[in-house]
C-alpha positions in Angstrom: 0.0 0.0 0.0 2.9 2.4 0.9 4.5 1.6 -2.5 1.3 2.5 -4.3 1.4 6.0 -2.8 5.1 6.5 -2.7 5.1 8.4 -6.0 2.9 11.0 -4.4 5.3 11.9 -1.6 7.5 14.2 -3.8 4.3 16.0 -4.8 3.2 16.7 -1.2 4.9 20.1 -1.0 3.2 21.2 -4.2 -0.3 20.1 -2.8 0.4 21.9 0.4 1.5 25.0 -1.4 -1.5 24.9 -3.7 -3.8 24.6 -0.7 -2.3 27.6 1.0 -2.5 29.5 -2.2 -6.2 28.8 -2.5 -6.8 29.9 1.1 -4.7 33.0 0.6 -6.7 33.9 -2.6 -9.9 33.3 -0.7 -8.8 35.8 2.0 -7.8 38.3 -0.6 -11.1 38.0 -2.4 -13.0 38.6 0.8 -10.8 41.6 1.7 -11.2 43.1 -1.7 -15.0 42.9 -1.4 -15.0 44.1 2.2 -12.7 47.1 1.6 -13.4 49.6 4.5 -16.8 48.3 5.4 -17.2 47.2 9.0 -16.8 43.4 9.4 -14.3 40.8 10.5 -10.8 41.3 9.0 -9.8 37.6 9.0 -12.2 34.7 8.4 -11.8 30.9 8.6 -11.2 29.2 5.2 -14.5 28.2 3.5 -16.5 28.1 6.7 -16.0 31.8 7.5 -18.0 32.6 10.6 -20.5 29.8 10.2 -19.5 28.1 13.5 -20.3 31.2 15.6 -23.5 31.7 13.6 -24.7 28.1 14.5 -23.3 28.1 18.0 -24.7 31.4 19.2 -27.0 32.8 16.4 -28.5 35.6 18.6 -25.0 36.9 19.6 -23.8 36.6 16.0 -26.5 38.9 14.7 -26.1 41.3 17.7 -22.4 41.7 16.8 -23.2 42.1 13.1 -25.8 44.8 14.0 -23.3 46.7 16.2 -20.8 46.7 13.4 -23.5 48.2 11.1 -24.2 51.1 13.4 -21.9 53.6 11.6 -22.7 53.0 7.9 -26.1 51.2 8.2 -24.6 47.9 6.9 -21.8 45.5 7.6 -20.3 42.4 5.9 -19.3 38.9 6.8 -18.3 35.6 5.2 -20.3 32.3 5.7 -19.6 29.0 3.9 -18.0 30.5 0.8 -20.5 33.3 0.5 -19.8 37.0 1.1 -22.9 38.5 2.9 -24.0 42.0 3.5 -26.1 42.8 6.7 -28.4 45.7 6.3 -29.4 47.6 9.5 -30.6 50.9 8.0 -34.4 51.0 7.2 -33.8 53.6 4.5 -31.2 51.4 2.8 -33.5 48.3 3.1 -36.3 50.2 1.3 -33.9 51.3 -1.4 -32.7 47.7 -2.0 -36.1 46.0 -2.0 -37.4 48.7 -4.4 -34.9 47.5 -7.0 -36.8 44.4 -8.1 -35.1 43.7 -11.4 -33.9 40.1 -11.6 -30.5 41.1 -12.8 -30.1 43.6 -9.9 -31.5 41.8 -6.9 -31.8 38.2 -6.0 -33.5 37.1 -2.7 -31.6 34.1 -1.4 -33.7 33.5 1.8 -31.3 30.8 2.9 -27.9 29.8 1.5 -29.2 26.2 0.9 -32.9 27.1 0.7 -33.6 25.4 -2.6 -32.5 22.1 -1.2 -34.4 22.7 2.0 -37.6 24.2 0.7 -38.0 21.8 -2.3 -38.4 22.3 -6.0 -41.5 24.4 -6.0 -41.4 27.5 -3.8 -42.2 31.1 -4.1 -39.0 32.3 -2.4 -36.9 31.7 -5.6 -39.6 32.7 -8.1 -39.0 35.9 -10.2 -40.2 37.7 -13.3 -43.3 36.7 -15.1 -43.7 33.4 -13.2 -43.9 35.3 -9.9 -46.4 37.8 -11.4 -48.6 35.0 -12.7 -48.6 33.2 -9.3 -49.4 36.5 -7.5 -52.4 36.9 -9.9 -53.6 33.3 -9.0 -53.5 33.9 -5.3 -55.2 37.3 -5.4 -58.6 35.8 -4.5 -57.1 34.7 -1.2 -57.0 38.4 -0.1 -60.3 39.9 -1.0 -62.3 41.6 1.8 -64.6 38.6 2.0 -61.7 36.2 2.4 -59.9 38.5 4.9 -63.0 38.7 7.1 -63.2 34.9 7.2 -59.6 34.7 8.3 -60.2 37.3 11.0 -63.0 35.3 12.6 -60.9 32.1 12.5 -57.9 33.9 14.1 -59.9 35.4 16.9 -61.5 32.1 17.9 -58.1 30.4 18.2 -56.4 33.4 19.9 -59.1 33.6 22.5 -58.7 29.9 23.3 -55.0 30.3 23.8 -55.3 33.5 25.8 -57.7 31.7 28.2 -55.2 28.8 28.5 -52.4 31.3 29.3 -54.6 32.9 32.0 -55.2 29.5 33.5 -51.4 28.8 33.6 -50.9 32.2 35.3 -53.6 31.5 37.9 -52.1 28.1 38.7 -48.8 29.7 39.6 -49.5 33.3 40.7 -46.5 35.6 40.8 -44.4 33.2 38.8 -43.3 34.5 35.4 -44.4 32.5 32.3 -42.2 32.2 29.2 -44.3 33.2 26.2 -42.0 32.4 23.4 -43.1 28.8 22.8 -46.7 29.5 23.8 -46.9 32.3 21.3 -45.3 30.1 18.6 -47.8 27.3 19.2 -50.7 29.8 19.0 -49.4 31.2 15.7 -48.8 27.8 14.3 -52.4 26.7 15.0 -53.7 30.1 13.7 -51.7 29.7 10.5 -52.8 26.1 10.0 -56.5 27.0 10.5 -56.5 30.1 8.3 -54.6 28.3 5.5 -56.1 24.8 5.5 -58.9 24.8 8.1 -60.9 21.6 8.4 -58.5 19.6 6.3 -56.0 19.0 9.1 -57.1 16.5 11.8 -55.9 16.9 15.4 -53.4 14.0 14.8 -52.2 15.7 11.7 -51.8 19.0 13.5 -49.6 17.4 16.2 -47.4 15.7 13.6 -47.3 19.1 11.7 -46.1 20.9 14.8 -43.3 18.3 15.4 -42.2 18.4 11.7 -42.2 22.2 11.8 -40.0 22.2 14.9 -37.5 19.9 13.0 -37.6 22.3 10.1 -37.0 25.3 12.2 -34.1 23.7 14.0 -32.5 22.6 10.7 -32.6 26.2 9.4 -29.9 27.3 11.8 -27.6 24.2 11.5 -24.7 23.4 9.2 -26.0 22.1 5.8 -24.8 18.5 6.2 -27.4 16.4 4.3 -26.5 13.2 6.0 -28.5 10.8 8.3 -28.6 12.0 11.8 -27.9 15.6 11.0 -30.4 18.4 11.7 -30.3 19.6 8.1 -31.3 16.2 6.8 -34.1 16.0 9.4 -35.4 19.4 8.4 -35.4 18.5 4.7 -37.3 15.3 5.3 -39.7 17.2 7.6 -40.4 19.7 4.8 -41.2 16.8 2.4 -43.7 15.4 4.9 -45.2 18.9 5.5 -45.6 19.5 1.8 -47.2 16.0 1.3 -49.7 16.9 4.1 -50.5 20.3 2.6 -50.8 18.7 -0.9 -53.5 16.4 0.4 -55.3 19.4 1.9 -55.2 21.0 -1.6 -56.7 17.8 -3.1 -59.6 17.8 -0.6 -60.3 21.5 -1.0 -60.2 21.3 -4.8 -62.8 18.5 -4.7 -65.1 20.4 -2.3 -64.9 23.7 -4.3 -65.6 21.9 -7.6 -68.8 20.6 -5.9 -69.9 24.2 -5.1 -69.3 24.3 -1.4 -68.6 27.6 0.4 -65.0 28.4 1.1 -64.0 28.5 4.8 -60.2 29.0 4.7 -57.5 30.3 2.4 -57.0 27.1 0.4 -60.7 27.1 -0.3 -60.7 30.6 -1.8 -57.7 29.6 -3.9 -59.2 26.3 -5.1 -62.5 27.9 -5.8 -60.9 30.1 -8.4 -58.8 27.2 -9.7 -61.9 25.0 -10.0 -63.7 27.8 -11.9 -60.8 28.2 -14.4 -60.7 24.4 -14.9 -64.5 24.3 -15.6 -64.2 27.2 -18.1 -61.1 26.1 -20.0 -61.2 22.3 -19.4 -57.5 22.5 -18.5 -55.8 23.2 -15.2 -54.0 26.6 -15.0 -50.2 26.6 -14.6 -48.7 25.9 -11.1 -51.9 24.4 -9.9 -50.9 20.8 -9.2 -51.6 19.6 -5.7 -47.8 19.2 -5.0 -47.1 22.8 -6.2 -49.9 24.3 -4.2 -48.8 22.3 -1.1 -45.3 23.8 -1.6 -46.6 27.3 -1.9 -48.8 26.8 1.2 -45.7 25.8 3.1 -44.0 29.0 2.0 -47.1 30.9 3.3 -46.8 29.0 6.6 -43.1 29.7 6.9 -43.6 33.4 6.2 -46.5 33.7 8.6 -45.1 31.8 11.5 -41.7 33.1 12.7 -42.2 36.7 11.8 -45.6 36.8 13.5 -44.2 35.1 16.6 -41.3 37.5 16.8 -43.6 40.5 16.3 -46.1 39.4 18.9 -43.4 38.8 21.5 -41.9 42.3 20.8 -45.3 43.8 21.0 -46.0 42.2 24.4 -42.5 43.3 25.7 -42.9 46.9 24.5 -46.5 47.2 25.8 -45.3 46.0 29.2 -42.6 48.7 29.2 -45.0 51.4 28.1 -48.0 51.2 30.4 -49.5 54.4 29.1 -49.7 52.9 25.6 -51.1 49.7 27.0 -53.8 51.6 28.9 -54.9 53.5 25.8 -55.1 50.2 23.7 -57.2 48.6 26.4 -59.5 51.6 26.6 -60.0 51.6 22.8 -60.6 47.9 22.6 -63.0 47.9 25.6 -65.2 50.5 23.9 -65.9 48.0 21.1 -65.5 44.5 22.6 -65.6 42.7 26.0 -63.8 39.5 26.8 -67.0 38.2 28.5 -69.0 38.5 25.3 -69.4 35.7 22.8 -69.2 38.1 19.9 -66.1 38.5 17.6 -64.7 41.8 16.5 -65.8 42.5 13.0 -63.7 43.9 10.2 -65.5 47.2 10.4 -64.8 47.5 14.1 -61.1 46.7 13.5 -61.0 49.7 11.2 -62.4 51.9 14.0 -59.5 51.0 16.3 -57.1 53.6 14.9 -54.8 53.8 17.9 -54.5 50.0 18.2 -53.7 49.8 14.5 -51.0 52.4 14.9 -49.5 50.4 17.8 -49.5 47.2 15.8 -47.8 48.9 12.9 -45.2 50.4 15.2 
């Protein structure tokens, strides 16, 4: 065996030199892009700062945000990719306003295409994206939005009552809201998007798979058995399969003329109408594709909403005068003891509460 590789020994210095040359050129490339912009001056070969991102993600982004204080943005290097972190609101608006495909490409996640699957809205641009937006427009009519509002309130009230029970069982003991708010948002999203088509057992499996997906998002992208990234990718496949089955059931009900009761129903009602009129299914309307897009909706609605809700609770707690005004405005329209739900018209009357939510 030694004899087989003995001819390589004289080449070892060349391989070592070549390796160091590649690493040196990688550093030079990073520094040329970085220039005088705030960011780390030296990065690990290939991995960059991926280890610190995975080990302490919150601390990683806090440091990145601190670096961006002066210019409104900072840079870093993660797994072979040069990244720019934008802190300035004005600069963010300027970037997102430039929607030309050759000028701006939303990545979402460095390995998102592998994680989210073949069909997803995150990586769709140009005419395909415009056509899909036209197809989902019926999901956001005033009638559809009022349906979602009622569904959301019913679930939110159930969770708030359970939080109140938890608090009364341990008076004076603080309760961590992060996971509670996340569970509430997940059930709200599931019900608004696919309503009756998810059984209780399916919802429990859905929650477990979504947790696997969420964990894998922040792990190194090793697609091997036992690694979090592989578990997340397989979880997404199961989630899309479940949502695809929901699309199948909804398409059948809407083609039979039933009234829509959730987002997928409003979507499939229009799809069924187009199929009936043209005798052919519109583009991007297969059950698997729709299941994938529903997962994108769920992903977009879940974490952002949970984070926003937790910040809202924290800020209201630290601004009792604002909380008092919100409570006064809500109490003029609605009482927790009533069985009535707040209507869309009443929501529009709550100007101060809307301003607080936007803030």
